[in-house]
matplotlib code that plots the C-alpha trace (Angstrom):
import matplotlib.pyplot as plt

x = [75.4, 74.2, 76.6, 75.9, 74.5, 77.0, 76.8, 76.2, 77.3, 73.8, 74.3, 77.6, 76.2, 73.4, 75.7, 78.1, 75.3, 77.3, 78.6, 77.1, 78.0, 80.5, 82.7, 83.0, 83.7, 86.4, 88.0, 88.0, 89.6, 92.0, 93.1, 94.1, 96.0, 97.8, 98.8, 100.1, 102.2, 103.7, 104.0, 103.8, 101.1, 99.1, 99.8, 97.7, 99.5, 98.5, 94.9, 94.9, 96.4, 93.9, 91.0, 92.3, 92.6, 89.0, 87.5, 89.3, 88.9, 92.7, 95.1, 98.6, 100.3, 98.2, 99.1, 102.8, 102.5, 100.8, 103.5, 106.3, 104.7, 104.1, 100.3, 99.5, 98.4, 101.1, 99.4, 99.5, 103.1, 103.8, 101.8, 103.8, 107.1, 105.8, 104.9, 108.5, 108.3, 106.6, 108.0, 106.3, 102.8, 101.1, 100.2, 98.9, 99.4, 99.1, 96.2, 98.7, 100.0, 96.4, 95.5, 98.4, 97.5, 93.9, 95.1, 97.2, 94.4, 91.9, 94.3, 95.0, 91.3, 89.9, 92.8, 92.2, 88.5, 89.5, 88.7, 85.4, 84.4, 85.3, 83.6, 80.5, 80.4, 80.9, 84.5, 86.3, 89.2, 91.5, 89.4, 86.5, 88.7, 89.2, 85.5, 84.8, 87.6, 86.4, 82.9, 84.2, 85.9, 82.8, 80.9, 83.7, 84.2, 87.9, 90.3, 92.6, 95.9, 95.8, 97.5, 95.3, 93.2, 90.7, 93.0, 95.7, 93.6, 93.2, 95.0, 97.2, 96.9, 94.6, 92.4, 92.7, 96.5, 96.9, 94.5, 94.7, 98.2, 100.3, 98.7, 101.0, 103.0, 102.3, 104.8, 108.5, 110.4, 110.6, 106.8, 106.5, 104.1, 105.4, 103.7, 103.9, 107.2, 109.1]
y = [84.5, 83.3, 83.4, 85.9, 84.3, 83.6, 86.1, 85.0, 86.1, 87.7, 89.6, 90.9, 91.9, 93.8, 95.4, 96.9, 97.5, 98.2, 94.9, 91.5, 88.3, 87.4, 90.3, 89.2, 85.6, 86.9, 88.9, 85.9, 83.6, 86.3, 86.9, 83.2, 83.5, 86.7, 85.2, 82.1, 84.1, 86.1, 83.5, 80.2, 77.5, 77.4, 74.3, 72.2, 73.8, 77.3, 76.2, 74.7, 77.9, 80.1, 78.0, 78.4, 82.2, 82.4, 80.2, 82.2, 85.7, 86.2, 87.7, 86.5, 88.6, 87.0, 83.6, 84.4, 85.8, 82.5, 80.5, 82.5, 82.1, 78.4, 78.7, 76.9, 73.3, 71.0, 70.4, 74.2, 74.5, 71.7, 73.5, 76.7, 74.8, 73.0, 76.4, 77.5, 79.3, 82.4, 84.7, 82.6, 82.6, 85.7, 85.4, 88.9, 90.9, 94.7, 96.4, 97.4, 93.8, 92.5, 94.9, 93.6, 90.0, 90.6, 92.1, 89.0, 86.7, 88.4, 88.3, 84.7, 83.9, 86.1, 87.3, 90.5, 90.5, 91.0, 94.7, 94.2, 91.4, 93.5, 96.6, 94.6, 94.1, 97.8, 97.2, 100.0, 100.9, 99.5, 101.5, 99.1, 96.2, 97.9, 98.5, 94.9, 93.7, 96.1, 94.8, 91.4, 92.9, 94.9, 91.6, 89.7, 87.5, 88.6, 90.1, 93.0, 94.1, 97.1, 99.3, 98.2, 101.1, 101.4, 104.2, 101.5, 100.5, 103.9, 104.7, 101.7, 101.5, 102.7, 99.9, 100.8, 100.8, 97.8, 95.5, 96.8, 98.2, 95.8, 92.5, 89.7, 91.6, 90.7, 89.0, 89.0, 85.7, 86.3, 86.4, 90.1, 92.2, 94.3, 97.4, 98.7, 100.4, 98.5]
z = [147.6, 144.1, 141.2, 138.5, 135.4, 132.6, 129.8, 126.3, 122.9, 122.5, 125.7, 124.4, 121.0, 122.8, 125.3, 122.7, 120.2, 117.0, 115.7, 114.7, 116.5, 113.8, 114.7, 118.3, 117.2, 114.9, 117.7, 120.1, 117.5, 116.4, 119.9, 120.2, 116.8, 117.9, 121.3, 119.7, 117.2, 120.1, 122.8, 121.0, 121.4, 124.6, 126.6, 128.9, 131.8, 130.6, 130.3, 133.8, 135.3, 133.4, 134.7, 138.2, 137.8, 136.4, 139.1, 141.9, 140.3, 140.3, 137.9, 136.9, 139.5, 142.2, 140.9, 141.0, 144.6, 145.7, 143.9, 145.7, 149.1, 148.6, 148.8, 145.5, 145.3, 143.9, 140.5, 139.9, 141.0, 138.5, 135.8, 136.4, 136.0, 132.9, 131.4, 131.8, 135.2, 136.4, 133.7, 131.0, 132.5, 131.3, 127.6, 127.5, 124.3, 124.0, 122.1, 119.4, 118.9, 119.0, 116.2, 114.0, 114.9, 113.9, 110.6, 110.0, 111.0, 108.7, 105.7, 106.4, 106.5, 103.8, 101.7, 99.8, 101.0, 104.6, 104.8, 103.0, 105.4, 108.5, 107.2, 106.4, 110.2, 110.9, 111.9, 110.1, 112.3, 115.0, 117.5, 116.6, 117.6, 120.9, 121.4, 120.8, 123.2, 125.9, 125.4, 126.4, 129.3, 130.5, 130.7, 132.4, 129.4, 129.1, 131.5, 131.1, 132.6, 134.9, 132.3, 129.3, 127.9, 125.1, 123.7, 123.0, 120.0, 118.5, 115.2, 115.2, 111.4, 108.6, 107.3, 103.7, 103.9, 106.1, 104.2, 100.6, 100.1, 102.2, 101.6, 102.7, 105.4, 109.0, 111.4, 111.7, 112.1, 115.9, 116.1, 116.8, 114.8, 112.0, 110.7, 107.2, 106.5, 109.2]

ax = plt.figure().add_subplot(projection="3d")
ax.plot(x, y, z, "-o")
ax.set_aspect("equal")
plt.show()
């Protein structure tokens, strides 16, 4: 059976139909930023394990099951141990935390112009972040956890308040997202 052709950024833009390529690139970069803020830097071990998952169309729970039953090749067992064990493997972040991470990333990149830049791409709410993320998921360019839903991105914060009135807030010392008023 022939492999499905790899999807491109242009395919993604056409599939979702509302946002320019820059918005998708921002989300992809911002996802890395948010994951690093919550979980720390990605290691070579995490990259090796992620590659294995993608090549074998598995998720993190499948990897843990293979580890527990002794089915994984030794280099992958070593990568799991280097990553800190099975409980440190999944670098998933919730839709809510991703929204706050994207806010932080946008403020870091564009300062007080963050909302203006995002809105110029038709990204006007946290629901737009979700639509972009789920566009990636629809085209198998990102994976989701079984309990991830598009609704997780709805109403996380108001853009005007989050970008204009609370400039400079973002992350707590422990790396968790903080919302205005917390």
